[in-house]
C-alpha positions as CSV (number, residue, x, y, z in Angstrom):
1,M,9.8,27.9,4.5
2,L,13.4,29.1,4.1
3,R,14.6,25.8,5.7
4,L,12.5,23.6,3.3
5,E,14.8,20.7,2.1
6,T,12.5,18.5,0.1
7,L,9.8,19.6,-2.4
8,N,7.7,17.0,-4.1
9,L,4.7,18.4,-6.1
10,S,4.5,15.7,-8.7
11,H,1.2,14.4,-10.1
12,N,-0.8,17.5,-9.0
13,E,-1.9,19.0,-12.4
14,L,-0.2,22.3,-11.5
15,R,-0.2,24.9,-14.2
16,G,1.7,28.1,-15.0
17,H,5.2,29.3,-14.2
18,I,7.4,28.5,-11.2
19,P,7.5,31.7,-9.1
20,R,10.8,33.6,-8.6
21,S,10.3,33.4,-4.8
22,F,11.7,29.8,-5.1
23,D,15.1,31.4,-5.5
24,G,15.1,32.1,-1.8
25,L,14.8,28.4,-0.8
26,L,18.5,28.1,-0.1
27,S,18.1,24.9,2.0
28,L,16.3,23.0,-0.8
29,T,18.2,19.8,-1.8
30,Y,15.5,17.7,-3.6
31,V,12.8,18.7,-6.0
32,D,10.3,16.7,-8.1
33,L,7.8,18.6,-10.3
34,S,7.0,15.8,-12.7
35,Y,3.6,15.1,-14.2
36,N,2.2,18.7,-14.1
37,Q,1.4,21.3,-16.7
38,L,4.2,23.8,-15.7
39,E,6.0,25.9,-18.2
40,G,8.7,28.6,-18.4
41,P,12.2,28.7,-16.7
42,I,13.1,26.8,-13.6
43,P,14.8,28.7,-10.8
44,N,18.6,29.1,-11.1
45,M,19.6,27.3,-8.0
46,K,21.5,24.1,-7.2
47,A,18.6,21.9,-6.3
48,F,17.0,22.6,-9.7
49,R,20.2,22.5,-11.7
50,E,21.3,19.2,-10.3
51,A,17.9,17.5,-10.3
52,P,17.6,14.5,-12.7
53,G,15.6,14.8,-15.9
54,E,12.7,12.7,-14.4
55,A,12.1,15.5,-11.8
56,F,10.7,17.7,-14.7
57,A,9.2,15.0,-16.9
58,N,5.7,15.3,-18.4
59,N,5.3,19.0,-18.0
60,K,4.1,21.5,-20.6
61,N,7.2,23.5,-21.6
62,L,9.8,23.9,-18.8
63,C,13.2,25.2,-19.8
64,G,16.5,26.0,-18.0
65,N,19.9,24.8,-17.1
66,A,19.1,21.3,-16.0
67,P,19.5,17.8,-17.6
68,G,16.8,17.1,-20.1
69,L,15.5,20.7,-20.4
70,K,16.0,23.0,-23.3
71,I,17.7,26.4,-22.9
72,C,15.3,29.2,-22.2
73,P,14.8,32.1,-24.7
74,L,16.2,35.4,-23.4
75,T,12.7,36.8,-23.1
76,S,11.1,33.9,-21.2
77,R,11.6,35.5,-17.8
78,N,9.7,38.6,-18.8
79,K,6.6,36.5,-19.4
80,V,6.6,35.0,-15.9
81,D,5.1,37.9,-13.9
82,G,1.8,38.1,-15.8
83,K,1.1,34.3,-15.4
84,K,2.5,33.3,-12.1
85,H,-0.3,34.3,-9.7
86,N,-2.4,31.1,-9.8
87,L,0.7,28.9,-9.4
88,V,1.9,31.0,-6.4
89,L,-1.5,30.6,-4.7
90,I,-1.6,26.8,-5.3
91,L,2.0,26.2,-4.2
92,S,1.6,28.4,-1.2
93,I,-1.4,26.4,0.0
94,I,0.3,23.1,-0.5
95,I,3.6,24.1,1.1
96,L,1.8,25.7,4.0
97,F,-0.2,22.5,4.6
98,L,3.0,20.3,4.4
99,I,5.0,22.7,6.7
100,V,2.2,22.7,9.4
101,L,2.0,18.9,9.2
102,V,5.7,18.3,9.4
103,V,6.3,20.9,12.1
104,N,3.6,19.4,14.4
105,L,5.0,15.9,14.0
106,I,8.6,17.1,14.6
107,V,7.5,18.8,17.8
108,F,6.2,15.4,19.0
109,Y,9.6,13.8,18.6
110,L,11.7,16.7,19.9
111,R,9.7,16.6,23.1
112,R,10.3,12.8,23.3
113,G,14.0,13.4,22.9
114,R,14.1,15.5,26.0
115,A,12.6,12.8,28.2
116,R,15.0,11.1,30.6
117,H,13.7,7.6,30.1
118,A,13.1,6.7,26.5
119,G,13.3,2.9,26.8
120,T,10.6,1.1,24.8
121,E,7.9,3.6,25.8
122,V,6.9,6.3,23.4
123,S,5.7,9.4,25.4
124,V,5.6,12.5,23.2
125,E,3.3,15.3,24.1
126,I,1.6,17.2,21.4
127,R,1.3,20.9,22.3
128,S,0.3,23.9,20.3
129,R,2.5,26.9,20.4
130,Q,-0.3,29.3,19.4
131,E,-2.1,31.0,22.3
132,E,-5.6,30.6,20.7
133,Y,-5.4,26.8,21.1
134,N,-4.6,27.2,24.8
135,R,-4.9,23.5,25.4
136,T,-2.8,20.3,25.5
137,T,-3.6,17.2,23.7
138,E,-3.4,13.7,25.1
139,E,0.0,11.9,25.3
140,F,1.2,10.2,22.2
141,N,2.4,6.8,23.6
142,L,2.1,3.0,23.2
143,K,-1.6,3.0,23.8
144,Y,-2.0,4.7,20.4
145,C,0.2,2.1,18.7
146,I,-2.1,0.4,16.1
147,G,0.5,-1.8,14.4
148,E,4.1,-2.8,14.2
149,G,6.3,-4.1,11.4
150,A,9.9,-5.0,10.7
151,T,10.8,-1.3,10.1
152,G,8.8,0.5,12.7
153,R,5.6,1.2,14.6
154,V,2.4,2.8,13.4
155,Y,0.5,5.2,15.6
156,K,-2.9,6.9,15.5
157,V,-2.3,10.6,15.7
158,E,-4.9,13.4,15.9
159,L,-3.3,16.6,14.9
160,P,-4.5,19.9,16.6
161,N,-7.4,21.2,14.5
162,G,-6.5,18.6,11.9
163,P,-7.3,15.2,10.6
164,V,-6.6,11.9,12.2
165,V,-3.7,10.3,10.5
166,A,-1.6,7.1,10.8
167,V,2.1,7.9,11.5
168,K,4.6,5.2,10.8
169,K,7.7,5.9,12.9
170,L,10.8,4.0,11.7
171,H,13.0,2.5,14.3
172,S,16.1,4.5,15.2
173,W,18.8,3.8,12.7
174,Q,22.1,2.4,13.8
175,D,25.2,2.7,11.5
176,S,25.2,-1.0,10.6
177,E,21.5,-0.8,9.7
178,A,21.3,2.6,8.2
179,A,21.8,1.5,4.6
180,T,19.0,-1.2,4.8
181,D,16.6,1.1,6.6
182,L,17.2,3.9,4.2
183,R,16.4,1.6,1.3
184,C,13.1,0.5,2.9
185,F,12.2,4.1,3.6
186,T,13.0,5.4,0.1
187,A,11.3,2.3,-1.5
188,E,8.1,3.0,0.4
189,I,8.1,6.6,-0.6
190,R,9.0,5.8,-4.3
191,A,6.3,3.2,-4.5
192,L,3.5,5.2,-3.0
193,T,4.3,8.4,-4.9
194,Q,3.9,6.5,-8.1
195,V,0.6,4.7,-7.5
196,R,-2.9,6.2,-7.0
197,H,-5.6,3.6,-6.4
198,R,-8.7,3.4,-4.2
199,N,-7.5,0.1,-2.7
200,I,-3.9,1.3,-1.9
201,V,-3.3,3.3,1.3
202,K,-2.7,7.1,0.6
203,L,0.6,8.7,1.6
204,Y,0.2,12.3,2.8
205,G,3.8,13.1,3.6
206,Y,7.1,12.1,5.2
207,C,10.0,13.4,7.2
208,F,13.5,12.0,6.8
209,H,16.2,12.2,9.5
210,T,18.8,9.8,10.8
211,R,17.3,9.9,14.3
212,H,13.6,10.1,13.7
213,S,12.0,9.4,10.3
214,F,8.4,8.8,9.7
215,L,5.7,8.5,7.0
216,V,2.2,10.0,7.3
217,Y,-0.7,8.0,5.9
218,E,-4.5,8.2,5.8
219,F,-6.0,6.5,8.9
220,L,-8.1,3.4,8.2
221,E,-10.6,3.0,11.1
222,R,-11.0,-0.8,11.3
223,G,-7.3,-1.7,11.2
224,S,-6.0,-4.9,9.6
225,F,-8.4,-7.7,8.7
226,G,-6.1,-10.1,10.5
227,A,-6.8,-8.3,13.7
228,I,-10.5,-8.4,13.0
229,L,-10.5,-12.2,12.5
230,S,-8.6,-12.7,15.7
231,N,-11.4,-11.0,17.7
232,N,-14.6,-13.1,17.8
233,E,-16.9,-10.2,18.3
234,Q,-15.5,-8.3,15.3
235,A,-15.3,-11.4,13.2
236,V,-19.0,-12.0,13.5
237,E,-19.7,-8.5,12.2
238,F,-17.3,-9.2,9.3
239,R,-20.0,-10.7,7.1
240,W,-19.5,-12.8,3.9
241,I,-20.4,-10.0,1.5
242,E,-17.8,-7.8,3.2
243,R,-15.2,-10.6,3.1
244,V,-15.8,-11.2,-0.6
245,N,-15.4,-7.4,-1.2
246,V,-12.1,-7.4,0.7
247,V,-10.8,-10.2,-1.6
248,K,-11.9,-8.2,-4.6
249,G,-10.3,-5.0,-3.4
250,V,-6.9,-6.7,-2.8
251,A,-7.1,-8.3,-6.2
252,N,-7.9,-5.0,-7.9
253,A,-4.9,-3.3,-6.1
254,L,-2.5,-6.0,-7.1
255,S,-3.8,-6.1,-10.7
256,F,-3.2,-2.3,-10.9
257,M,0.4,-2.7,-9.4
258,H,1.3,-5.6,-11.7
259,H,-0.3,-4.5,-15.0
260,D,-1.0,-0.8,-14.9
261,C,2.2,0.5,-13.4
262,S,5.3,1.0,-15.5
263,P,7.5,-0.6,-14.5
264,P,5.4,-3.2,-12.7
265,L,5.4,-2.9,-8.9
266,V,5.6,-6.1,-6.7
267,H,4.6,-5.7,-3.1
268,R,6.5,-8.8,-1.7
269,D,4.7,-8.7,1.7
270,I,1.0,-9.3,1.1
271,S,-0.4,-10.6,4.4
272,S,-3.4,-10.1,6.7
273,K,-1.5,-7.4,8.8
274,N,-0.8,-5.3,5.7
275,I,-4.4,-5.1,4.4
276,L,-6.3,-2.4,6.2
277,L,-10.0,-1.8,6.2
278,D,-12.0,1.5,6.4
279,L,-15.4,1.9,8.1
280,E,-17.1,0.4,5.0
281,Y,-14.8,-2.7,5.1
282,E,-13.1,-1.6,1.9
283,A,-9.6,-3.0,1.6
284,H,-6.4,-0.9,1.3
285,V,-3.0,-2.5,0.7
286,S,-0.3,-0.9,2.9
287,D,3.3,-1.3,4.0
288,F,5.4,-0.9,0.8
289,G,8.7,-1.0,2.6
290,T,9.7,-4.2,0.7
291,A,8.1,-3.2,-2.6
292,R,10.2,-3.7,-5.7
293,L,9.9,-2.1,-9.2
294,L,10.5,-4.7,-11.9
295,K,12.8,-3.0,-14.4
296,P,13.5,-5.0,-17.6
297,D,17.0,-3.6,-17.9
298,S,18.2,-4.6,-14.4
299,S,18.5,-7.6,-12.2
300,N,15.4,-8.6,-10.2
301,W,17.3,-10.7,-7.8
302,T,17.1,-9.6,-4.2
303,S,17.3,-10.7,-0.5
304,F,14.4,-12.4,1.2
305,A,11.4,-10.2,2.1
306,G,7.9,-11.0,3.3
307,T,6.1,-12.7,6.1
308,F,6.5,-16.4,6.8
309,G,3.3,-18.3,6.1
310,Y,2.5,-16.0,3.2
311,T,5.6,-16.2,1.0
312,A,5.7,-18.4,-2.2
313,P,7.5,-21.7,-1.8
314,E,10.0,-21.0,-4.6
315,L,11.6,-18.3,-2.5
316,A,13.2,-21.1,-0.5
317,Y,15.6,-21.7,-3.3
318,T,15.5,-18.6,-5.5
319,M,15.5,-14.9,-4.7
320,E,14.2,-13.7,-8.1
321,V,11.3,-11.2,-7.6
322,N,8.3,-11.5,-9.9
323,E,4.5,-10.9,-9.8
324,K,3.8,-14.6,-9.1
325,C,5.1,-14.2,-5.6
326,D,2.3,-11.7,-4.9
327,V,-0.2,-14.1,-6.5
328,Y,0.7,-16.9,-4.1
329,S,0.4,-14.5,-1.1
330,F,-3.0,-13.4,-2.4
331,G,-4.1,-17.0,-2.4
332,V,-3.1,-17.4,1.2
333,V,-4.9,-14.2,2.2
334,T,-8.0,-15.2,0.3
335,L,-8.2,-18.5,2.2
336,E,-7.6,-16.6,5.5
337,V,-10.6,-14.4,4.8
338,I,-12.8,-17.4,4.0
339,L,-11.6,-19.8,6.7
340,G,-11.4,-17.2,9.4
341,G,-7.8,-17.8,10.4
342,H,-4.4,-18.4,8.9
343,P,-4.6,-21.4,6.6
344,G,-1.1,-22.8,7.1
345,A,-2.3,-26.2,8.5
346,F,-5.0,-26.3,5.8
347,I,-2.6,-25.8,3.0
348,S,-0.1,-28.3,4.4
349,F,-3.0,-30.9,4.6
350,L,-4.0,-30.4,1.0
351,S,-0.5,-30.5,-0.3
352,S,0.4,-33.7,1.6
353,S,-2.9,-35.6,1.0
354,S,-3.9,-37.6,-2.0
355,P,-6.1,-35.8,-4.6
356,N,-9.1,-38.0,-3.6
357,S,-8.9,-36.9,0.0
358,A,-10.5,-33.6,-0.8
359,D,-13.6,-35.3,-2.4
360,H,-14.9,-36.1,1.1
361,I,-14.4,-32.6,2.6
362,L,-17.3,-30.1,2.3
363,L,-16.5,-26.5,1.7
364,N,-19.1,-25.6,4.3
365,D,-17.1,-27.5,7.0
366,V,-13.9,-25.5,6.5
367,V,-15.2,-22.0,6.2
368,D,-15.4,-19.7,9.2
369,Q,-17.9,-21.4,11.5
370,R,-18.6,-18.1,13.4
371,L,-20.8,-17.1,10.5
372,L,-23.9,-18.7,9.1
373,P,-23.3,-20.3,5.6
374,P,-23.5,-17.8,2.8
375,T,-26.4,-17.9,0.4
376,D,-27.5,-16.9,-3.1
377,Q,-25.0,-14.8,-5.0
378,V,-22.7,-14.3,-2.0
379,A,-22.3,-18.1,-1.8
380,Q,-21.5,-18.1,-5.5
381,Q,-18.8,-15.5,-5.0
382,V,-17.3,-17.4,-2.0
383,V,-17.0,-20.5,-4.2
384,S,-15.4,-18.5,-6.9
385,A,-12.9,-16.9,-4.5
386,M,-12.0,-20.3,-3.0
387,K,-11.4,-21.8,-6.5
388,L,-9.2,-18.9,-7.5
389,A,-7.3,-19.2,-4.2
390,F,-6.4,-22.8,-5.0
391,E,-5.2,-21.8,-8.4
392,C,-3.0,-19.0,-6.9
393,L,-1.5,-21.5,-4.5
394,S,-0.1,-23.7,-7.2
395,S,3.4,-24.9,-6.5
396,S,4.4,-24.0,-10.0
397,P,4.7,-20.2,-10.5
398,Q,3.9,-20.6,-14.2
399,S,0.6,-22.3,-13.4
400,R,-0.7,-19.5,-11.2
401,P,-3.1,-17.0,-12.9
402,S,-2.1,-13.3,-13.3
403,M,-3.8,-10.9,-10.9
404,N,-5.5,-9.3,-13.9
405,Q,-7.2,-12.6,-14.6
406,V,-8.1,-13.0,-11.0
407,S,-9.5,-9.5,-10.7
408,K,-11.6,-9.9,-13.9
409,E,-13.1,-13.2,-12.8
410,L,-14.0,-11.8,-9.3
411,S,-15.6,-8.8,-10.9
412,Q,-18.1,-10.8,-13.0
413,S,-21.7,-10.2,-12.0
414,Q,-22.6,-13.9,-11.4
415,P,-19.2,-15.4,-11.0
416,S,-19.2,-18.9,-9.9
417,M,-21.9,-21.3,-8.9
418,N,-23.5,-21.6,-12.4
419,Q,-20.0,-22.0,-13.9
420,V,-19.2,-24.7,-11.3
421,S,-22.4,-26.6,-12.2
422,K,-21.7,-26.4,-15.9
423,E,-18.1,-27.5,-15.7
424,L,-18.8,-30.3,-13.3
425,S,-21.6,-31.6,-15.4
426,T,-19.3,-31.9,-18.4
427,Q,-17.0,-34.0,-16.1
428,K,-20.1,-36.1,-15.2
429,H,-20.2,-34.7,-11.6
430,L,-23.4,-33.6,-9.9
431,L,-23.6,-30.4,-7.9
432,A,-26.6,-29.2,-6.1
433,E,-27.0,-25.4,-6.2
434,S,-26.7,-25.2,-2.5
435,F,-23.4,-24.1,-1.0
436,L,-23.7,-26.9,1.5
437,S,-23.1,-29.6,-1.1
438,V,-19.8,-28.2,-2.6
439,T,-16.7,-30.3,-1.8
440,L,-13.1,-29.2,-1.9
441,G,-12.5,-32.0,-4.4
442,Q,-14.9,-30.4,-6.9
443,L,-13.0,-27.1,-6.6
444,F,-9.7,-29.0,-7.3
445,H,-11.2,-30.6,-10.4
446,L,-12.2,-27.2,-11.7
447,E,-8.6,-25.9,-11.2
448,H,-7.4,-28.7,-13.5
C-alpha cells in the first residue's frame, strides 16, 4: 500500500473524514475523491495539494490547502478521530481489493517478461504466492484471447479465488507511438469513470506502465454480436426478440452518452465487434479508446477514428466530431443485426438505385434467412428498427434523428406495424398486417 501511486474513489458515496493514515502514502501521485460525501481536512501531502479542484468536487465539506477548497478551521483536525472509523473500513476494503487485483495481474506480465521468446505469443503463468493455494492456474496465452482492436488484445482471465474478468492489454508503446497510445488509454479511463449505465461495459480497474498497461473489465460471456452472426450455429440461437433487444440496448446506451452525460460523450467506433452480449443477450457498448467528450468551449475537430464500413460518410471530408456520427454507425449496426451480416453491399445498392427500385423488394427477402420470419409484436419491432435504421443512414447529418428520439420510439410498447399501416393508408398505400408483405419501398416512404 505504501507504493500506491493512483487512487480513484470517485462516485462511491463515501462518507466521513479522510483518515490520517493517508499521510503515509508517499508514492501517491494522483487522487480523485469527487462525487462522494466526504468532509473535513485533506491530507497535507503533495498528491492532494497539487490535485485539480475537480478531484474534490461534489463532496460535503472538504477543506485544506488545495485549489478550490476553503482553508480548514484550526480545530477541524480534532474532530477527525471520532468520525473516521467507517471511512477507514470502507477505504481499506476498496484499496485491498484493488491491490490484490493489480498485484495478480502484474505478476502475469512480470513472468512473461522473463520468457526468452516473447514474439507474438503471450504466455504468462498465473501463480499464487500463498501456500494455502498450493496450485498453478492454466497458462494465460493466445487461446484465451477473446478480441483484438487497434490498441491491444482482450483476454479472458480467471483470477485465483476471484471473478472472471476481461483484461485489455495495450500493445507495447514505442517512443513514436507513446503519445497517441497514452491519449487512447486515458480517454478510455476518463470516459468509463464518468458513465454508469446497464448497457455500457463496466470498468473494474486499470494499471498504467510504459511497458505493460491494461484495463480490467467485466467479462461478457457471449462476446461480440458480430462474432455470433458469423457462426451459423450461434446465429440460429440469436432469435428475433433478442436481436431487437440488442438494438434497443445500444440505442439506450448512446442516448445516455449523448443526452445525459455532461459534456456529451461520443463513442466514434460503434461496430459489431464493440457491442458485447451477456448470457441473456443484453448489449453492452465497449471499447472507448476513441471516445470524445464534446466540450462547448473547445474545438471538436480531431483525426479519423472508427471502423471502415461503420463510419459516417461526411468523415471523408470533415473531421468534426458530433453525435450524428454515432447515429449513422448505429444505423449500420441495426441493419447488421436484422440482415445477419455486414450491410455494406445492401447500403451501396440502396444509395445507388432509383427510389422505385425498393418498391419491389420485400423486407422478408433481405432479413437473416437463417431464422424463420418474425411474427406478431416481434415483427412489428423489427419493422420499426428497420425504418429507424434507414433514417439514421441519411446522407445528411441534420436529417438523422437523435439517439434520444430513436431510443424513445424503440421503447414504445407497440411500436411499428400499426403505425406503418396508418401512415401508409394516408398515402393511399395498402399494407397487410403480415410481415411478409412489407417492402423496403414502404419503409422508405415512411422515412420521408
